[in-house]
BAVEXVEX-540026 format. One record per residue (C-alpha): x, y, z; residue in three letters. Coordinates in steps of 0.5 Angstrom, whole numbers, padded with zeros to 4 digits, always signed. Layout:
BAVEXVEX-540026
XYZALA;...
END
This chain:
BAVEXVEX-540026
+0000+0000+0000UNK;+0003+0007-0002UNK;+0000+0013+0002UNK;-0006+0008+0004UNK;-0008+0007-0003UNK;-0009+0001-0007UNK;-0004+0000-0012UNK;-0009+0000-0017UNK;-0012+0007-0015UNK;-0004+0009-0015UNK;-0003+0007-0022UNK;-0010+0010-0024UNK;-0007+0017-0021UNK;+0000+0016-0025UNK;-0004+0014-0031UNK;-0008+0021-0031UNK;-0002+0025-0029UNK;+0002+0023-0034UNK;-0003+0024-0039UNK;-0005+0031-0037UNK;+0003+0032-0036UNK;+0004+0030-0043UNK;-0002+0035-0046UNK;+0000+0041-0042UNK;+0008+0040-0044UNK;+0006+0043-0051UNK;+0007+0036-0055UNK;+0002+0034-0060UNK;-0004+0031-0057UNK;-0004+0025-0061UNK;+0003+0023-0059UNK;+0003+0026-0052UNK;-0003+0020-0051UNK;+0001+0015-0053UNK;+0008+0017-0050UNK;+0003+0018-0043UNK;+0002+0010-0044UNK;+0009+0008-0045UNK;+0012+0013-0039UNK;+0006+0011-0034UNK;+0007+0003-0036UNK;+0015+0004-0034UNK;+0013+0008-0028UNK;+0008+0003-0025UNK;+0012-0003-0027UNK;+0018+0000-0023UNK;+0014+0001-0017UNK;+0011-0006-0018UNK;+0018-0010-0019UNK;+0020-0006-0012UNK;+0014-0009-0009UNK;+0012-0002-0007UNK;+0005-0003-0011UNK;+0000-0008-0009UNK;-0007-0010-0010UNK;-0012-0012-0004UNK;-0016-0017-0008UNK;-0022-0021-0005UNK;-0020-0027-0002UNK;-0025-0032-0006UNK;-0023-0038-0001UNK;-0025-0035+0005UNK;-0032-0037+0008UNK;-0035-0031+0008UNK;-0034-0031+0000UNK;-0037-0038-0001UNK;-0043-0036+0004UNK;-0045-0030-0001UNK;-0044-0035-0007UNK;-0048-0040-0004UNK;-0053-0035-0003UNK;-0054-0034-0010UNK;-0050-0028-0011UNK;-0046-0028-0018UNK;-0039-0028-0016UNK;-0037-0022-0021UNK;-0042-0018-0016UNK;-0038-0020-0010UNK;-0033-0014-0010UNK;-0030-0010-0004UNK;-0034-0004-0006UNK;-0041-0008-0004UNK;-0038-0012+0001UNK;-0032-0008+0004UNK;-0032-0013+0010UNK;-0030-0019+0006UNK;-0023-0022+0008UNK;-0018-0020+0003UNK;-0011-0022+0000UNK;-0005-0018-0002UNK;-0003-0019-0010UNK;+0002-0017-0014UNK;-0001-0011-0019UNK;+0002-0014-0025UNK;+0000-0021-0025UNK;+0006-0025-0028UNK;+0011-0019-0027UNK;+0012-0013-0032UNK;+0015-0018-0037UNK;+0008-0022-0038UNK;+0004-0015-0038UNK;+0008-0012-0043UNK;+0008-0018-0048UNK;+0001-0019-0047UNK;+0000-0011-0048UNK;+0004-0012-0055UNK;+0000-0018-0057UNK;-0007-0014-0055UNK;-0004-0007-0059UNK;-0003-0011-0065UNK;-0010-0014-0065UNK;-0014-0008-0063UNK;-0010-0004-0069UNK;-0012-0009-0074UNK;-0019-0009-0071UNK;-0020-0002-0070UNK;-0015+0002-0075UNK;-0013-0003-0081UNK;-0018-0008-0082UNK;-0024-0009-0077UNK;-0031-0008-0079UNK;-0031-0001-0076UNK;-0026+0002-0081UNK;-0031+0003-0087UNK;-0035+0008-0082UNK;-0028+0011-0080UNK;-0027+0013-0087UNK;-0033+0017-0087UNK;-0029+0022-0082UNK;-0024+0023-0088UNK;-0029+0025-0093UNK;-0034+0029-0088UNK;-0027+0033-0086UNK;-0026+0034-0093UNK;-0033+0036-0095UNK;-0033+0041-0089UNK;-0026+0044-0091UNK;-0028+0045-0098UNK;-0034+0049-0096UNK;-0030+0053-0091UNK;-0024+0055-0096UNK;-0028+0056-0102UNK;-0031+0062-0098UNK;-0038+0059-0099UNK;-0039+0060-0091UNK;-0038+0068-0092UNK;-0043+0068-0097UNK;-0048+0064-0093UNK;-0047+0069-0087UNK;-0047+0075-0092UNK;-0054+0073-0094UNK;-0057+0071-0088UNK;-0055+0078-0085UNK;-0059+0081-0090UNK;-0065+0077-0089UNK;-0065+0077-0081UNK;-0061+0084-0080UNK;-0067+0088-0080UNK;-0070+0084-0074UNK;-0068+0086-0067UNK;-0062+0082-0066UNK;-0062+0079-0073UNK;-0054+0079-0074UNK;-0054+0074-0068UNK;-0060+0070-0071UNK;-0056+0070-0077UNK;-0050+0067-0074UNK;-0054+0061-0071UNK;-0057+0060-0078UNK;-0050+0060-0081UNK;-0047+0056-0075UNK;-0052+0050-0076UNK;-0051+0050-0084UNK;-0043+0050-0082UNK;-0045+0044-0077UNK;-0049+0040-0082UNK;-0043+0041-0087UNK;-0037+0041-0083UNK;-0038+0037-0076UNK;-0031+0040-0073UNK;-0032+0045-0067UNK;-0025+0049-0068UNK;-0026+0050-0075UNK;-0033+0053-0075UNK;-0032+0057-0069UNK;-0026+0060-0072UNK;-0029+0061-0079UNK;-0035+0065-0075UNK;-0031+0069-0071UNK;-0027+0072-0077UNK;-0033+0073-0081UNK;-0038+0075-0076UNK;-0035+0078-0070UNK;-0032+0085-0073UNK;-0039+0086-0077UNK;-0043+0085-0071UNK;-0038+0090-0067UNK;-0038+0095-0072UNK;-0046+0095-0072UNK;-0046+0096-0064UNK;-0047+0089-0062UNK;-0045+0088-0055UNK;-0039+0084-0054UNK;-0042+0079-0050UNK;-0048+0077-0054UNK;-0043+0077-0060UNK;-0038+0072-0057UNK;-0043+0068-0054UNK;-0047+0067-0060UNK;-0041+0065-0064UNK;-0038+0060-0059UNK;-0045+0057-0058UNK;-0047+0056-0065UNK;-0040+0054-0067UNK;-0041+0048-0062UNK;-0047+0046-0066UNK;-0042+0041-0070UNK;-0042+0037-0064UNK;-0049+0034-0065UNK;-0052+0036-0071UNK;-0051+0031-0077UNK;-0046+0029-0080UNK;-0042+0030-0074UNK;-0035+0027-0073UNK;-0037+0026-0066UNK;-0043+0022-0067UNK;-0039+0018-0072UNK;-0033+0016-0068UNK;-0038+0015-0062UNK;-0042+0011-0066UNK;-0037+0006-0068UNK;-0035+0005-0061UNK;-0042+0005-0058UNK;-0044+0000-0063UNK;-0039-0005-0060UNK;-0040-0003-0053UNK;-0047-0004-0053UNK;-0047-0011-0057UNK;-0042-0014-0052UNK;-0045-0011-0046UNK;-0052-0013-0047UNK;-0049-0020-0049UNK;-0045-0020-0042UNK;-0052-0018-0039UNK;-0056-0024-0042UNK;-0051-0029-0040UNK;-0051-0026-0033UNK;-0059-0027-0033UNK;-0058-0034-0035UNK;-0060-0033-0042UNK;-0056-0036-0048UNK;-0055-0029-0052UNK;-0058-0022-0052UNK;-0063-0023-0058UNK;-0066-0029-0053UNK;-0066-0024-0047UNK;-0068-0017-0050UNK;-0073-0020-0056UNK;-0069-0016-0061UNK;-0062-0015-0063UNK;-0057-0011-0059UNK;-0055-0007-0065UNK;-0054+0001-0066UNK;-0051+0004-0072UNK;-0048+0011-0074UNK;-0054+0012-0078UNK;-0059+0011-0073UNK;-0055+0016-0068UNK;-0055+0021-0074UNK;-0063+0020-0074UNK;-0063+0021-0066UNK;-0059+0027-0066UNK;-0063+0031-0071UNK;-0068+0034-0066UNK;-0064+0035-0061UNK;-0059+0039-0065UNK;-0065+0043-0068UNK;-0068+0045-0061UNK;-0061+0047-0059UNK;-0060+0052-0065UNK;-0068+0054-0064UNK;-0066+0056-0057UNK;-0060+0060-0058UNK;-0064+0064-0064UNK;-0069+0065-0059UNK;-0065+0068-0053UNK;-0061+0072-0058UNK;-0068+0075-0061UNK;-0071+0076-0053UNK;-0064+0079-0051UNK;-0065+0084-0057UNK;-0072+0086-0055UNK;-0070+0087-0048UNK;-0064+0091-0050UNK;-0065+0094-0057UNK;-0059+0098-0056UNK;-0054+0092-0055UNK;-0057+0088-0061UNK;-0060+0094-0066UNK;-0063+0092-0073UNK;-0059+0093-0079UNK;-0061+0094-0086UNK;-0056+0093-0091UNK;-0056+0098-0097UNK;-0054+0094-0103UNK;-0060+0089-0102UNK;-0062+0086-0109UNK;-0068+0083-0112UNK;-0075+0084-0113UNK;-0079+0087-0108UNK;-0084+0082-0105UNK;-0090+0084-0101UNK;-0092+0080-0095UNK;-0098+0077-0098UNK;-0094+0075-0104UNK;-0089+0072-0100UNK;-0094+0068-0095UNK;-0098+0065-0101UNK;-0092+0063-0106UNK;-0087+0061-0100UNK;-0091+0058-0095UNK;-0098+0057-0097UNK;-0097+0054-0104UNK;-0091+0049-0102UNK;-0094+0047-0096UNK;-0101+0045-0100UNK;-0097+0042-0105UNK;-0093+0037-0100UNK;-0099+0036-0096UNK;-0103+0034-0102UNK;-0098+0029-0104UNK;-0098+0026-0097UNK;-0105+0026-0097UNK;-0106+0022-0104UNK;-0101+0017-0101UNK;-0105+0016-0095UNK;-0111+0014-0099UNK;-0107+0010-0104UNK;-0107+0015-0110UNK;-0100+0016-0110UNK;-0096+0010-0108UNK;-0091+0004-0110UNK;-0093+0001-0117UNK;-0087-0005-0117UNK;-0089-0011-0119UNK;-0083-0015-0117UNK;-0085-0021-0113UNK;-0081-0026-0109UNK;-0080-0033-0111UNK;-0081-0036-0104UNK;-0086-0036-0099UNK;-0085-0032-0093UNK;-0083-0036-0087UNK;-0088-0036-0081UNK;-0087-0031-0076UNK;-0084-0033-0069UNK;-0087-0031-0062UNK;-0085-0024-0059UNK;-0080-0027-0054UNK;-0077-0034-0054UNK;-0080-0039-0049UNK;-0076-0045-0050UNK;-0071-0042-0045UNK;-0068-0044-0038UNK;-0072-0043-0031UNK;-0067-0037-0029UNK;-0067-0034-0036UNK;-0075-0034-0036UNK;-0075-0031-0029UNK;-0070-0026-0032UNK;-0074-0025-0038UNK;-0081-0024-0034UNK;-0077-0019-0030UNK;-0075-0015-0036UNK;-0081-0015-0040UNK;-0087-0017-0036UNK;-0091-0022-0035UNK;-0096-0020-0040UNK;-0091-0020-0045UNK;-0089-0027-0043UNK;-0096-0030-0043UNK;-0097-0027-0050UNK;-0091-0030-0053UNK;-0093-0037-0049UNK;-0099-0037-0053UNK;-0096-0035-0060UNK;-0091-0041-0059UNK;-0097-0045-0057UNK;-0101-0043-0063UNK;-0095-0044-0068UNK;-0093-0051-0065UNK;-0101-0053-0066UNK;-0100-0051-0073UNK;-0094-0056-0074UNK;-0089-0051-0072UNK;-0085-0045-0075UNK;-0085-0046-0083UNK;-0079-0044-0087UNK;-0079-0041-0094UNK;-0081-0045-0100UNK;-0080-0044-0107UNK;-0087-0042-0110UNK;-0089-0045-0117UNK;-0090-0041-0123UNK;-0098-0040-0122UNK;-0097-0038-0115UNK;-0092-0033-0117UNK;-0097-0030-0123UNK;-0102-0030-0118UNK;-0098-0026-0113UNK;-0096-0021-0119UNK;-0103-0020-0121UNK;-0105-0019-0114UNK;-0100-0013-0113UNK;-0102-0010-0120UNK;-0109-0010-0118UNK;-0107-0006-0111UNK;-0102-0002-0114UNK;-0104+0006-0114UNK;-0106+0010-0120UNK;-0100+0015-0119UNK;-0093+0012-0119UNK;-0089+0015-0113UNK;-0083+0016-0117UNK;-0086+0020-0122UNK;-0091+0024-0117UNK;-0085+0026-0113UNK;-0081+0028-0119UNK;-0087+0033-0122UNK;-0088+0035-0115UNK;-0081+0038-0115UNK;-0082+0041-0121UNK;-0088+0044-0119UNK;-0084+0047-0113UNK;-0079+0050-0117UNK;-0085+0053-0122UNK;-0089+0056-0116UNK;-0082+0059-0112UNK;-0080+0062-0118UNK;-0087+0066-0119UNK;-0086+0068-0112UNK;-0079+0071-0113UNK;-0081+0075-0119UNK;-0088+0077-0119UNK;-0088+0082-0124UNK;-0084+0077-0129UNK;-0088+0074-0135UNK;-0092+0068-0132UNK;-0093+0064-0139UNK;-0087+0060-0139UNK;-0089+0058-0131UNK;-0096+0056-0134UNK;-0093+0052-0139UNK;-0089+0048-0134UNK;-0095+0047-0130UNK;-0099+0045-0135UNK;-0093+0040-0137UNK;-0094+0037-0129UNK;-0101+0036-0130UNK;-0101+0033-0137UNK;-0095+0028-0134UNK;-0099+0026-0128UNK;-0105+0025-0132UNK;-0101+0021-0137UNK;-0099+0017-0131UNK;-0106+0015-0129UNK;-0109+0014-0135UNK;-0104+0011-0140UNK;-0098+0008-0135UNK;-0100+0002-0131UNK;-0095-0002-0127UNK;-0094-0007-0132UNK;-0091-0002-0137UNK;-0084-0002-0138UNK;-0079+0004-0136UNK;-0078+0005-0144UNK;-0085+0006-0146UNK;-0087+0010-0140UNK;-0081+0015-0142UNK;-0084+0015-0149UNK;-0091+0017-0146UNK;-0088+0022-0141UNK;-0084+0026-0147UNK;-0089+0031-0148UNK;-0090+0033-0141UNK;-0083+0033-0139UNK;-0081+0038-0145UNK;-0087+0042-0143UNK;-0085+0042-0135UNK;-0077+0042-0137UNK;-0078+0048-0141UNK;-0082+0052-0135UNK;-0077+0049-0130UNK;-0071+0052-0134UNK;-0074+0059-0134UNK;-0076+0058-0127UNK;-0069+0056-0125UNK;-0066+0062-0128UNK;-0071+0067-0124UNK;-0069+0063-0118UNK;-0062+0064-0119UNK;-0063+0071-0119UNK;-0065+0071-0112UNK;-0059+0072-0108UNK;-0062+0068-0102UNK;-0064+0062-0106UNK;-0057+0063-0110UNK;-0053+0062-0104UNK;-0057+0058-0099UNK;-0060+0053-0104UNK;-0054+0049-0107UNK;-0050+0048-0100UNK;-0057+0046-0097UNK;-0059+0041-0103UNK;-0052+0038-0101UNK;-0053+0037-0094UNK;-0060+0034-0095UNK;-0057+0029-0100UNK;-0052+0027-0095UNK;-0057+0027-0089UNK;-0063+0024-0093UNK;-0059+0018-0096UNK;-0057+0016-0089UNK;-0063+0018-0086UNK;-0068+0015-0091UNK;-0064+0008-0091UNK;-0061+0009-0098UNK;-0054+0008-0096UNK;-0049+0008-0090UNK;-0045+0014-0088UNK;-0039+0012-0092UNK;-0042+0013-0099UNK;-0046+0019-0096UNK;-0040+0022-0094UNK;-0036+0021-0101UNK;-0042+0024-0104UNK;-0042+0030-0100UNK;-0034+0031-0101UNK;-0035+0030-0109UNK;-0041+0035-0108UNK;-0037+0040-0104UNK;-0031+0040-0109UNK;-0036+0041-0115UNK;-0040+0047-0111UNK;-0033+0050-0109UNK;-0031+0050-0117UNK;-0037+0053-0119UNK;-0036+0059-0114UNK;-0029+0060-0116UNK;-0031+0060-0124UNK;-0037+0065-0122UNK;-0031+0069-0119UNK;-0027+0069-0125UNK;-0033+0071-0129UNK;-0033+0064-0133UNK;-0038+0059-0134UNK;-0040+0054-0129UNK;-0043+0050-0135UNK;-0039+0043-0134UNK;-0040+0043-0127UNK;-0048+0044-0128UNK;-0047+0038-0134UNK;-0044+0034-0129UNK;-0049+0035-0123UNK;-0055+0033-0128UNK;-0051+0027-0130UNK;-0051+0025-0123UNK;-0058+0026-0123UNK;-0059+0022-0129UNK;-0055+0016-0127UNK;-0059+0016-0121UNK;-0066+0016-0125UNK;-0063+0011-0130UNK;-0061+0006-0125UNK;-0067+0006-0121UNK;-0072+0005-0127UNK;-0068+0000-0131UNK;-0065-0006-0130UNK;-0057-0005-0132UNK;-0055-0012-0131UNK;-0053-0013-0139UNK;-0050-0020-0137UNK;-0057-0023-0137UNK;-0059-0028-0142UNK;-0065-0024-0145UNK;-0064-0016-0145UNK;-0069-0012-0148UNK;-0067-0006-0152UNK;-0069-0001-0148UNK;-0065-0004-0142UNK;-0059-0004-0147UNK;-0060+0004-0149UNK;-0061+0005-0141UNK;-0054+0002-0140UNK;-0051+0006-0145UNK;-0054+0012-0143UNK;-0052+0011-0136UNK;-0045+0009-0138UNK;-0044+0016-0141UNK;-0047+0020-0135UNK;-0042+0016-0131UNK;-0036+0019-0135UNK;-0039+0026-0136UNK;-0040+0026-0128UNK;-0033+0023-0127UNK;-0030+0028-0132UNK;-0034+0034-0128UNK;-0031+0032-0122UNK;-0024+0032-0125UNK;-0025+0038-0128UNK;-0027+0041-0121UNK;-0021+0039-0118UNK;-0017+0042-0124UNK;-0021+0049-0122UNK;-0019+0048-0115UNK;-0012+0046-0116UNK;-0011+0052-0121UNK;-0014+0057-0116UNK;-0010+0054-0110UNK;-0015+0051-0106UNK;-0015+0044-0107UNK;-0008+0044-0104UNK;-0010+0047-0098UNK;-0016+0043-0097UNK;-0012+0036-0098UNK;-0007+0039-0093UNK;-0012+0041-0088UNK;-0016+0034-0089UNK;-0009+0030-0088UNK;-0007+0034-0082UNK;-0014+0033-0079UNK;-0015+0026-0081UNK;-0008+0024-0079UNK;-0009+0027-0072UNK;-0016+0023-0071UNK;-0012+0016-0073UNK;-0006+0018-0069UNK;-0010+0019-0063UNK;-0014+0013-0064UNK;-0008+0009-0064UNK;-0005+0012-0058UNK;-0011+0012-0054UNK;-0011+0004-0055UNK;-0004+0004-0052UNK;-0006+0008-0046UNK;-0013+0004-0045UNK;-0009-0003-0045UNK;-0004+0000-0040UNK;-0010+0001-0036UNK;-0013-0006-0037UNK;-0006-0009-0035UNK;-0006-0007-0028UNK;-0014-0008-0027UNK;-0016-0001-0027UNK;-0021-0002-0032UNK;-0024-0007-0028UNK;-0023-0003-0022UNK;-0027+0003-0025UNK;-0033-0002-0027UNK;-0033-0005-0021UNK;-0034+0002-0017UNK;-0039+0004-0022UNK;-0043-0002-0021UNK;-0043-0002-0014UNK;-0048+0003-0014UNK;-0054-0002-0016UNK;-0057+0004-0020UNK;-0056+0005-0027UNK;-0059+0012-0027UNK;-0054+0014-0021UNK;-0048+0011-0025UNK;-0050+0015-0031UNK;-0050+0022-0027UNK;-0043+0020-0024UNK;-0041+0019-0031UNK;-0044+0025-0034UNK;-0041+0029-0029UNK;-0034+0026-0030UNK;-0034+0027-0037UNK;-0036+0034-0036UNK;-0030+0036-0032UNK;-0026+0032-0037UNK;-0028+0036-0042UNK;-0025+0042-0039UNK;-0018+0039-0041UNK;-0019+0034-0046UNK;-0021+0034-0053UNK;-0027+0030-0055UNK;-0023+0025-0059UNK;-0019+0023-0052UNK;-0025+0023-0048UNK;-0028+0018-0054UNK;-0023+0014-0054UNK;-0020+0014-0047UNK;-0026+0015-0042UNK;-0032+0012-0046UNK;-0029+0005-0047UNK;-0028+0004-0040UNK;-0034+0006-0037UNK;-0038+0004-0044UNK;-0039-0003-0041UNK;-0043+0000-0035UNK;-0047+0005-0038UNK;-0049+0001-0044UNK;-0050-0005-0040UNK;-0057-0003-0037UNK;-0064-0002-0039UNK;-0063+0005-0042UNK;-0063+0006-0050UNK;-0056+0007-0053UNK;-0059+0012-0058UNK;-0061+0016-0052UNK;-0054+0015-0048UNK;-0050+0017-0054UNK;-0053+0023-0055UNK;-0053+0025-0048UNK;-0046+0024-0048UNK;-0045+0028-0054UNK;-0049+0034-0052UNK;-0046+0034-0045UNK;-0039+0034-0048UNK;-0042+0040-0052UNK;-0044+0044-0046UNK;-0037+0042-0043UNK;-0033+0045-0049UNK;-0037+0052-0048UNK;-0036+0052-0040UNK;-0031+0058-0037UNK;-0026+0058-0036UNK;-0023+0052-0039UNK;-0028+0051-0045UNK;-0024+0049-0052UNK;-0029+0054-0056UNK;-0027+0060-0052UNK;-0020+0059-0053UNK;-0021+0058-0061UNK;-0025+0064-0061UNK;-0020+0068-0056UNK;-0015+0067-0061UNK;-0019+0070-0067UNK;-0022+0076-0063UNK;-0020+0083-0064UNK;-0016+0086-0058UNK;-0022+0090-0056UNK;-0026+0084-0054UNK;-0023+0081-0047UNK;-0023+0075-0044UNK;-0028+0077-0039UNK;-0033+0079-0045UNK;-0033+0072-0048UNK;-0034+0069-0041UNK;-0040+0073-0039UNK;-0043+0072-0046UNK;-0042+0065-0046UNK;-0046+0064-0039UNK;-0053+0064-0042UNK;-0052+0059-0047UNK;-0049+0055-0042UNK;-0055+0055-0038UNK;-0059+0054-0045UNK;-0055+0048-0046UNK;-0056+0045-0039UNK;-0063+0046-0040UNK;-0063+0042-0046UNK;-0060+0037-0043UNK;-0065+0037-0037UNK;-0070+0037-0043UNK;-0067+0031-0046UNK;-0067+0027-0039UNK;-0074+0028-0038UNK;-0077+0027-0045UNK;-0072+0022-0048UNK;-0077+0022-0054UNK;-0074+0028-0057UNK;-0068+0023-0058UNK;-0072+0017-0060UNK;-0078+0019-0064UNK;-0075+0020-0071UNK;-0071+0013-0070UNK;-0077+0010-0068UNK;-0081+0013-0074UNK;-0076+0011-0079UNK;-0075+0004-0076UNK;
END
């Protein structure tokens, strides 16, 4: 015993002192973490070899221990935290000596690197980090953020506190495109802080709203924090629930829970949407309320160089609110009554397997008792009844191959039940209709005839689909029938798009908004996982940045536009035609679609290469690549160093010691509160990367091993870290802002300005605690 402390406790103190010392030493954090692991292990090994560090373990051979075990208490629960009076024995800290511990660590580090960095299942998800970083840095370096801020300032500036509201809106945009807190805070500080101070804004409000809005990247998807947390949370939740099931006497988590113990990054993105929007709304509401109470500290600002046609309030409400909402709501209602719906005639060649009971009932008595305790007697009785009915019918039936007659009957039933309007065609014409109506709103005095022609094309297309196109009509014939309506609609949409392009707000906001919607929509809609979506975002950001550079030079961006439409054409052809030309019998229309898709693919690739050339020529691409490599290298180096530090903690039993301490409370709510408090204070001195890779793997088996929803747990951790990064005097966001703020803005201004937003964060955390449905409602709806 050293200073009256257990050897494990002393070793934990040594590890954390080495870690904090390495971080404060000025060395890059990525290397300081790995170095802290090596140095702390050397110190602990030396003290262990000299006999200074020892560990007091529960004596498992004692009568008191055997008595508790015979009473039915699990041996893993018999710890000195729960039973401090149990007899103990003195054991060496490093079992087998430091040589054995080091050999074991070396073998573990190789396995962990293989699993989590080089070739494991999570490596594909981690690749999304690289491309999300590239997406954000590209948008930042191409000054698209500057355009967004200028435009939003013109829109909200005439309102009290309008500049602060515009900062929140742009902060949410940048959060959804970068996910990097430091980059967002620095960018917003450089762009908006001088403007706000020039317009007599309070330094406290200006700095507070910039720092708070910059941290939205922690929570608003596609947040890098959530990507990294998600890769760990999935593994921790699955392993913790498997261990929980075994302790309950069941064979696996599926038997015990009645569902698979799975949580994905895409699901966490869904869970993070409402909390992110909620926090942004609260920030903006505070800024507006502050301006109403203190108008001289957040005055309205009118920009003289506002462009565009004057639009009355009545016209704005009609064309920008009433008509779009009516069209979208009408389409949804038609879908509810099966006028718009799926017209697919694809049927399975196999019958459906019979449904199983809601719970597995063929389990041991111990597992049965645990399942009833978890799910309730009513659900267990329902499962028993369902299983009895299944057994009475001869047991569960497997899927069998259907005969040709059964397949034809199934297809005929689908055709008879098909909606008159296909979902894809209806959505396409709805989008065209929204372009036409919005164009009418931005140019009320312009000639309406082109828009009316486009509207007539929309109506003609829907009528053609309803009257001439059936579910059995081939894609080629359907396209030929729709050509007249498409010509009329595209003519009107082209004129409408040109008018929309003249509106500054739409011209600046629409492209990045479409990119963000495409990236998040593909993830949230279940179309793809985060990695391909991140690649789409990176490619789209490169093309968007190149288009802006070409406009700055007075050149044409037509190659970029053509490449963009080629991507859309590629998607449409791939969805509507069967491009598998290796089939034995390929229709002519599928051959035509195949060559069209090939051409669109090469045009799209050519457009991306041209965009890269434009950015290279304008000296943007090199900066983007260097910054992306720097950030990504830091992330993966921290990942490697943190794995080494974790293994050091495991080698002397530190991880098990902490977990036993947390489990000794026998109340998962209390345990989670303790963990949240520890994470909050650690956020003062550690960045989110270190916390995710060092702390979360240690406490994860405990907080993910109970009854709490893993989505809710993960989002609470992310919002908690966001709060920590804002809290004076150590909040990281405050230091980022201090580095770019002018000398007239003092540290006191920043600290006083951020306090209301910290209180908003705490209120947001409390709301998520009391109303967890804010986190879970969207994933449950999209399941």
